[in-house]
N, C-alpha and C positions, 0 to 999 in steps of 0.2 A: 587869226592867231597873232598875237603881238610878240615880236622878238626884238630884243635889245642887243645891239652890236657895239662893242667898245673898241676903241683904237687910240693910239698915240703914246702908249707907255714905252718905257725904255729904261736905260741905265743913265743916271745923272749923278754928279757930284753934289755933296752937301752945299746948299746955297744956290743951286741951280734951279732951272725952271722947266716945266713941261706943260703941254696943253693936251688934254684928253678930249676925245669926241665920242659921243654916243649917238647912234642913229637908230631910230625906231622903225621897224617894219611892220606893216599891217595897220589896222585901224586903231588909232589911239586918240582919245579925245583931249582937247586942250584944257578942259576943266579939271582933269586929273593932274596931280603933281608929278614932277619928274625929279629924280634925286640920284646922287652919287653915294655909293656905299663902298667900303673897303674892308678887306680881310687880311690880317697879318698872321703868321704862324703863332699859334698859342693864344690868339685873341678872338673874341667874338666879332662878327661882322658889325661894323659901326656906320652910322650915318655921317657922311662927310659934308654934304651940301644938298639943299632942296630948294626947288622953285615951285611955288604953289600955282594953281590954275589961274590965279589973279596976278601972278608975276612977283610975288613977295619971296625974297631969298632968305634962307636961314643957313647957318653954318655950325658945324660942330666946334666946340670950344678949342680943340687942339689945332684947328686950321684957320680960325677966325683971324682976319687981317692979313693972311698970306695967300689964301685961295679965293678965286672969284668964279662964280657959276653964271652961265648965261644960257637961256633957253630961247630957241627959235621955234615958235609954235607953228609957223608956216611949213617949215621943213621937217618938223618933228625931230629936232636935234637938240642935244644938250652938250655943252662944253664945260670944261673945268680948266681954268688957268691956275696953275700951281707955281708959286714963287717961293723963294727962300726955303727950299726943300730941306728936310731933315731926315736922318736915317729912320726915325720913327714913322715917317710917311711911307716907308716901304710896305708894299702889299699888293694884292690884286684888287683892282678897282672895277666896280660894277655900276651900271646904271639900272634903274628900275623906277617904280612908282611907289606910292604908299603901299606898304607890304600887305595891308589888309585886302588889297585888290587881287592878290594871289597870282601875279604874273610870274612866269618862269624866269630864272636867271640866265643871262648869257654867259659866255666863257670868261668875260672880264679881260682886262689888260694889265700886265704886270708893270709895276713901278718899283724900281730899285734905286735907292739913294745910298750911295757908298763911294768912298774915296779909294 
């Protein structure tokens, strides 16, 4: 059974930075993608950043140029370096894979950007 555990969230001021970490427990194959998603009140869960099994990174338009995603396939970990944070970045951040694979969601980690 694959479980995703997110950590690193917190309260930061606009313009600040945070680094999120996702650890994968169980057997997870490196050929599958890993991705960050986020949910904000009143909004659908959206894709933030994704790393394919071949290491290609993609970002949602709203975070492009501000966030950097890194995958450690040996440790089965995924990190997200978030810079120049905006209030609109506020939400619960989750890691998962391509959703067609049907893995369960973890608890996520709360990111609040506020002055």
